[in-house]
N, C-alpha and C positions, 0 to 999 in steps of 0.2 A: 273511569274518567267522571268528574265534578261536574254538576250542572250550574250554571251561571244563579239559578232560583237558590241554589244552597248559599253560595257567595252573599248573595242579595241579603238573605235573610239573616247572617252572622252582621253584616255593616248595619243592618237596621238595627239589630239587638245592640250594640253599645253606642250606636249613634241614631236614636230613633228620629224619623224622619219630621214629625211633630216638635220635634224640637229647633229645627230650622227657621229662620225668619221667613214672613210672608213673602217678601220680594224675591226669595231664592228660587232656584231651579235645583232639585234634591232628587237621588236615586237612582234608577236604572234611566238611562237618558238615550241610550241605543243598545239593542239587541234583544235575544231574544231569552228569555228566562229559561227555557228548555235548551238550551246549547249547551253543550259540554266546553268545560274551562281546562287546561290545563299549565299554562304560561299568562302570568297576569304581572302587568308594569303599573306601579301606583307613582305619582306624581304630583306637583302642585298645580300645573298649568300644562293641558293640550297645547303646545305650539308647534310650528313647522319640524324643529328639533327635535323633540320630542314625539310626535306622532311618525317621523321617519325611523326614529328607533324602535317604536314599535312594532310597524310593520317589517322591521330588517330581523328583528329577534322572536319574529312570529308570536306576538302575542297575542291572546285573544280574548284580554279583558285590560283595560287601561281603568283604573281606578284614578280619577282625579281630584284632586281638592275643588278646584275651578271649575263651575260647570261648563260644558260645550254639549248641547248650547245653552249659553246663559238667558240671552233675550231671544225672544220669539222670532223665527225664520219666516218669511215670505215665500222663500223660494231656495233650492238648493241647488247652486250653480258654484262655479271656480272663479266668479268673479270676487268674491270677498271671502277672507281668511277664514271664518268660522264655517262657511258652509263649504268650502274648499277641503278642509281637514277632515269633515266630517263626511265628505263624501270619500277621501284618501281611506279613511277606517272603515267605513262602510264596504268599498272594495274589496278590503282583506279580512273581511268578517271578524273585525272587533269590537267587540262591547265598550260600552262608556258607562261608569256609576262615577256620580258626586254628591260625598255626603256633606262637603260645603260648610256651612253654617250649624248644621247639626252636630256634626265633626268638631266646630269648634267651642260650642257649647255644652257636649257630652262630659259624662260624670269623669271619664278618662280622657276627655278631649287635649285640643290644643292649649286651650286657655289654663287650663290644670297642670297639664306637661309643665307650662312656662312658670307657673305659680310653684311647684315643685322644684322646679330647676334652680329659681332664685334662692330657694330655701323658706319659702314663706311658710307660716304655722296658721292654724284658724284660717283655714281658706273658704270660702264660700263664693256663690255667685254674685256679681255684682250688680245686676239689673235681673228681676225677678217677676216675669209677666203674672205668674200665678201664683201666689200666695199659696195654696193648699200643697204644693209642692215646691218647699224653699232650696230643694238641690237641686233643682231644675231652673237652667238662668243662664243669661251670656256675661262673658268676661269674670274676671275672678278678682278678690281684693284677700289680702291676710297681712299679716305682719313677720317682721323678720323676726330671729328668733333675742336677736338684742339690736339697737339703733346703730347706725355708722353712718359714714361720711356719703354722700350720693355718687362721688368718686369709686367706692368700695362699691357699689352695688353697678355701677357702670362695667367694672372689672370682671364682677360675676356673671352680667349677662353677656358680655362679650366672649368669656370663655365657656358659657353653656350653648350658644349659639355659634361657637367659633367662626369670630368673625375679626377682622381689625379694627373696624371705627363704628361710630354712630352717629347719630345728630342728637346734641342734650340741650336741652332749654332749662335753665336753672343754674344754681350755685353748686359748683362740683364738691364744696366744701359743708354746703349744710348737712346737718344730719336728719337723716329719713329712720322712718320706722313703718308706717303704714304704706302698704304697695297696691297696685291694682295693677291688671294686666288684663291686655284685650290686643289680641293678635289680628295683622290686615292692617287694615286702614279705618281707625276705630275712634275717631277723633269725638264723635259724638258721647264716647264714654266720659269724657273729661266732667261735666257735670256730677255722673253719679259717683265716681271716683271723690270729687269735691265733698258731695253729701256723705260718702262713708268715710269721709275724714282722712282721706289718703293723702301723703307726703310728696306721692309721684304715681305716674300713670306709665305705665308702658305699654307702647302700641309701634305696630309696623310703621306707619307712616300718618301724616295726618296735613292739614292746610296751615300755611302761613298765620291766617288769621287767628284757627285754633293755639298755636304757638303763642300768640300775643296774647290772647285770654288766658291759657296757662300761666304764662308770665305774670299778668295781671293780676291773678288769683293764689298766685306765690304755691303753682303745684308744679314740679319738676314734671317733665318730660323725656323718658327715652324712646327714640326713633331709632332701629336697628334696619329698618327697610322690611317693605312687604314680604320679600323673597323671604329674608333670614327671620323672620317671624313665625313663620309656617312650615317652609321648608323640612326641618327637621323633623317635624310629625309624619309627613309621609314616608321618611324612612323608617321611621318607629311602625308605621302601619304596614309595611312591607313587613317587617318581623312580626308582628301579629298575624299576619294571613299565613305567612310560612309556618307557623308554629300550631294554627289551626286546622291548615291544610296541609299535611305533610306530605301529600302527593303531589302539589302546586310547587313549580319554578316561580319566584315569586322575586321582585327585585324592584327596587328605585331608582327611577331614572336617572340614567349616567349622562345623559346630552343636556339636560335642562341646566340652564344656568339663570344667575341673575342679571339681568339687562342693564343693572345700574351699576357700575364700577367708581370705587374710588380711585382719586387720582393725583 
């Protein structure tokens, strides 16, 4: 059997925890590093559905993109959803690990995968907090191999994420070349995208006022939704873990779903 600490070491190697944002809560959040692990489920978020799945499928570890807990808890009771889910997982002996923003920014992390999926070249981090390590940073930006109408980029993104629709800010006939990506809720990357000379920013979701600012700044926005902009990567992560640890049974949650629907 594999010890939890071995899996944590692998996760920390490809998504170093020091790459996470200061406000984040990453790493091993629940569990004993010495416990043995045979079954691992990855998911975007620990929800009642995904927690119940982990318990029903006898998972030993959940690798969740979004942390649980995210904010400090003063008590563990069944009165609030985060503490209720934690109690459920602890009773079942299920550990919880979250790479979150470290995974977003990792060299082969979610934003790099988004950039690759869109066919960007000359890709680099969009925000680099330490100039001595330019390869480490948040978001990504790059250019298309050739300029195309924004509508073409929309279709490419929808195909990569396997989605039927998204929100668009901008003229779909506009020709674009330079593209920034920032998964999740990353409207704060609009300024860095403008500074990098990007024609469009791809992010999961943002505020109405950020959409207005993008329109005024003549930077297009593609908003496929928070879930879609990150869920694909936890499926990839399950494949990576299975490849690294052949003795493990690893799967991406089959029960979690986007709470938002196109109607």
